[in-house]
C-alpha positions as CSV (number, residue, x, y, z in Angstrom):
1,Q,19.4,5.0,144.5
2,V,17.5,3.6,141.6
3,Q,15.7,0.3,142.4
4,V,14.1,-2.1,139.9
5,M,11.8,-4.8,141.1
6,E,10.0,-7.4,139.0
7,S,6.9,-9.3,140.1
8,G,4.1,-11.4,138.6
9,G,5.9,-14.7,137.9
10,G,4.6,-18.1,138.9
11,L,3.8,-21.6,137.8
12,V,1.4,-21.9,134.9
13,H,0.3,-24.5,132.3
14,A,1.1,-24.3,128.7
15,G,-1.4,-22.0,126.9
16,D,-1.9,-19.8,130.0
17,S,-1.2,-16.1,130.2
18,L,0.8,-14.0,132.7
19,K,1.5,-10.4,133.2
20,L,4.8,-9.4,134.6
21,M,5.4,-6.0,136.2
22,C,8.6,-4.0,136.7
23,K,8.5,-1.2,139.2
24,V,11.2,1.5,139.2
25,S,11.7,3.5,142.3
26,G,14.3,5.7,144.0
27,S,14.8,8.4,141.5
28,S,12.3,11.1,140.5
29,G,11.6,11.5,136.8
30,I,14.1,9.1,135.2
31,F,11.7,6.4,134.3
32,S,10.0,8.4,131.6
33,L,13.4,9.2,130.1
34,S,14.6,5.6,130.0
35,P,14.3,2.9,127.4
36,V,13.1,-0.3,129.0
37,A,13.6,-4.0,128.2
38,W,12.7,-7.5,129.4
39,Y,15.3,-10.2,129.3
40,R,15.1,-13.9,130.4
41,Q,17.5,-16.5,131.5
42,A,16.7,-20.2,131.4
43,P,18.4,-22.6,133.9
44,G,22.0,-23.0,132.7
45,G,21.4,-20.6,129.8
46,E,22.4,-17.2,128.8
47,R,20.5,-13.9,129.4
48,N,18.6,-13.1,126.3
49,L,16.5,-10.1,125.2
50,V,12.8,-10.8,125.1
51,A,11.3,-7.4,124.3
52,R,12.3,-3.7,124.5
53,M,10.7,-0.4,124.1
54,Q,12.4,2.8,123.0
55,L,11.4,6.3,124.2
56,D,9.5,6.9,121.0
57,G,7.4,3.8,121.7
58,T,9.1,1.6,119.2
59,T,9.1,-2.0,120.3
60,D,11.2,-5.0,119.3
61,Y,10.7,-8.6,120.2
62,D,12.7,-11.8,120.0
63,N,11.4,-14.1,117.2
64,S,10.4,-16.8,119.7
65,V,7.9,-14.5,121.5
66,R,6.7,-12.2,118.7
67,G,2.9,-12.3,118.4
68,R,2.5,-13.8,121.9
69,F,4.2,-11.3,124.2
70,A,3.7,-7.5,124.4
71,I,5.7,-4.9,126.3
72,S,4.1,-1.8,127.6
73,R,4.8,1.0,130.1
74,E,2.9,3.3,132.4
75,N,5.1,6.3,133.0
76,A,2.8,7.7,135.7
77,A,3.3,4.5,137.7
78,N,7.0,4.1,136.9
79,T,6.1,0.6,135.7
80,V,6.8,-1.5,132.6
81,Y,4.8,-4.6,131.9
82,L,5.3,-7.8,129.9
83,H,2.0,-9.4,128.8
84,M,2.6,-13.0,128.0
85,N,0.0,-15.1,126.2
86,N,0.0,-18.7,125.0
87,L,2.9,-19.6,127.2
88,K,5.0,-22.6,126.3
89,P,7.3,-24.8,128.4
90,E,10.3,-23.2,126.6
91,D,9.3,-19.9,128.1
92,T,10.4,-21.2,131.5
93,A,13.0,-18.8,132.8
94,V,13.8,-16.0,135.2
95,Y,12.6,-12.8,133.6
96,L,14.6,-9.6,134.3
97,C,13.8,-6.0,133.7
98,K,16.3,-3.4,132.6
99,I,16.2,0.4,132.3
100,I,18.8,2.7,130.9
101,Y,19.4,6.2,132.1
102,A,22.4,8.4,131.4
103,R,24.1,5.4,129.9
104,V,23.8,3.4,133.1
105,E,21.9,0.1,133.1
106,Y,19.7,-0.7,136.1
107,W,18.6,-4.3,136.6
108,G,16.2,-6.1,138.9
109,Q,16.6,-9.4,140.5
110,G,14.1,-11.1,138.3
111,T,10.9,-13.0,138.6
112,R,10.6,-16.7,137.9
113,V,8.2,-18.1,135.3
114,T,7.7,-21.8,135.1
115,V,5.4,-23.3,132.3
116,S,4.4,-26.9,132.7
117,S,3.4,-29.0,129.7
């Protein structure tokens, strides 16, 4: 049973930084074979892609976070990170991690980020 768990969210001020973590467990070896992505969902809003990383290391970012956020992964730790810098109030959302393996998507429950002005 694959489990995905996010952590690292919290309440910060505009201009601060946070590092989110997504730990994958429950299945040996699949993490290194899985593209990974971070999404976010603001209150009352839709779930939108923030950043993703393909197996070859190619990354892609939403225009609103490009240059401020960075996605990275540590295969030995089955963990993907989202480094968030210069946070803005509009970054306030629940951030969710997704991995894809054998065409199946696995999601976590999310971690909440609140940015005050």
